[in-house]
N, C-alpha and C positions, 0 to 999 in steps of 0.2 A: 250803225248797229250791225250791218253785215260784216264790216271789218272786224268788229269785236268777236262776232261768231266765228269768223274764219281763224282768227288768232287762237281762240279757245279750242277749236277742233284741231288745229296744228299742234297746240300744246299737248293735247291728249294723245295725238298720234306719236309725238316724240317720246312721251312717257312710255307708251305701249311698246315702241320699237326698242327702247333701252332695256325694258323688262325682258323682252324676248331675246335680246342679245345676251343678257346676263344668264338666262336659262340655258341658251345654246352653249355658252362658254362653260357653264357648270357641267352640262351633259357631256361635253367634249373632253373634260378633264380625265386623264387616264386613272383608272381605278388602281389602288395598290394591289400588288400581287399577294396571293395567299401565303401564309407561313405554314410549312409542314411541321407538325409536332411529332417527334418520335418518342413513343411511350414504351420503354422496356418494362416487362413484368419481371418479378424478382427471380424467376427460374433461369433466365437467359444469361449466357456468358457475355460479359461486357465487351469482349473482343468481337463477338458476333454483331453486337449493336454498332460498334465502331466501323466494322466492315460494311454493313448495310448503309450506314450513314454516308460513308465515303462514296459508295456506289450511287446512291440517290443524288448526291451533290454533283456528280458528273453530269447528271441530266438536269437537275433543278437545284439551284444554290440556296434558296431561302428556307433554311432548316434550323430547328431548335431541338436539342435532345433534352428530355425531361428526366427527373429523378425516378428511380425504379419504384414500382408499386406492387401490391398484391392483387391477385385476381378478385373480382367481385365474387362473393360467396355463392350467389345464385347461378354462376357460370359452370360450376363443377357438375359433371354428369357421372355420378358414382357407378352406375351399372357398367360402364365401359371405361372408366378411369380417363375420361376426356373432359375437355372444356368446350362449352357451347359458344361458337363464334358469334351467333346473333346476340347472345346475352352480353358478350364482351363489347361488341359494337355499341349496343344500347348504353352501356355503362360509360364508354369513352365519349360518345356523343353528348351525354349529359354534362360532361366536363369541358366540352369544346366550344369556345366563343366564336362569334362571327368573325370572318376573316382568317380563320385557322382551319386546318384539317388534321386529325390525329390518326396515326397508325400505331397500333399496338404490336409489339414484337415478343414472340415467345418460342420456346423449344418444346412446349407441351403439344400433345395431340389435340387438334381442334376439330369440331364437327358441326354440321348443320342439317336440318331436314331438307331433303331433296326429293320432290315428288312423293312417291309412296315409301321412300326410304326414310325412316324416322331419324336415323343417326348416321349421316354420311360423312366420312373423314375427308377433310380438305386441307390444302396447303395455305389457303387464305380466303378471306371473304370481304367484299366491299359492296355496299348498296349504291345504286345508280339513280340519282345522285345521293350524296350523304356527307356527313361531317366527320365520319370516322370509319376505319377499317382495321383489319387484323391480319397478320402473316405469321406463319409458323415454319420452322425448318425441320420439323419432326419427320416429314415424308421426303425430304430431299436427299439426293445422292451425296454420300460422304466425301467423295474425291474433290468436288468443286461446289460444295454447299453454300459457301459465302456468295459466290457469283449468282447462283440460283436464287438465293434468299432475297437479294436486292431486286431481282427481276420480278419475283412474286410480290414484293412490297410495292414496286412502281406500278405493277398491273392493278393491284387493289386501289392504289391512289388514283389511278386513271378512272376507275369506276366511280369513285366519289365525285369526280368532276363531271360525270355524265357520259363517259365513254362506254359503248357496248363492246362485246367481243368483236374481234377483227378477223377477217378471213386470211389476211396476210400471214404466212408462216413465220416471217422474221420479226413480226411486230410484238412488242411487249403485251399487247392486248389480245393476243391469240387465246382461244378457248382451250383449256387444258384437256377437256373431255375425259376426265378421270385419269389422265396420265401426267407425265412431267416433260413437257416439250421445251423447257427453258433454255436448253443448250443450243437450240436453233434460233432463239430470239436475239436480236442485235440492237434494236432501237424501236421507238415509235415509228410507224410508217408515216408517210407524208400526210395522209388524210387525218390520222389520229393526232399528229403533232399540230396540224393547222387548227383542229378543233380545240386543243388545249391552249393554243396561242389566243384564240378567240375568247377563252375563259381567263385570259390575262396571266397565263403561265409565262415566266421569264426563263427561257432556256439558256444554258451556258453557251450553246452553239446551235444554230438553226441550219 
């Protein structure tokens, strides 16, 4: 009788061990990297979209460009002829499935409420974390706007992954503080890049 009990306990132990190994194996499986969806709005020059796409690809290769669309009607702020960045993000988020993050690209002036300022003009906006963000080249310098534009885009994409602003001057996640410091930015700093790798970002080079 004792032998039977021992065999039964051993059998249960083996089943439990196998089950735990399966769980461990599943948990250790690498998660698929996210796909960045680039969503151009109808106002933007296709060459601008192409330039931003190529810039982002140098940092992160898993990208898909979508067909152009119109702004959501509720995003237009008639009083100042601007488009509300928060309304754009809400619209894009509703169209973004799990495993994807969307960035809207526009040449229109965009704005958001900042503290006591009801309508503050911005170059881009991304919530931390979030499924969507938006970038505009309206406020960028004309002489190298393409390079600056992709840096704004990658900055907002970083926010969607959970990155805060960074104190490093050369980092893409630097706080603009109402200015345009993109010419000083060269890459994600080591700390920010490590964070993104932990979020399963697959960089072209580390």
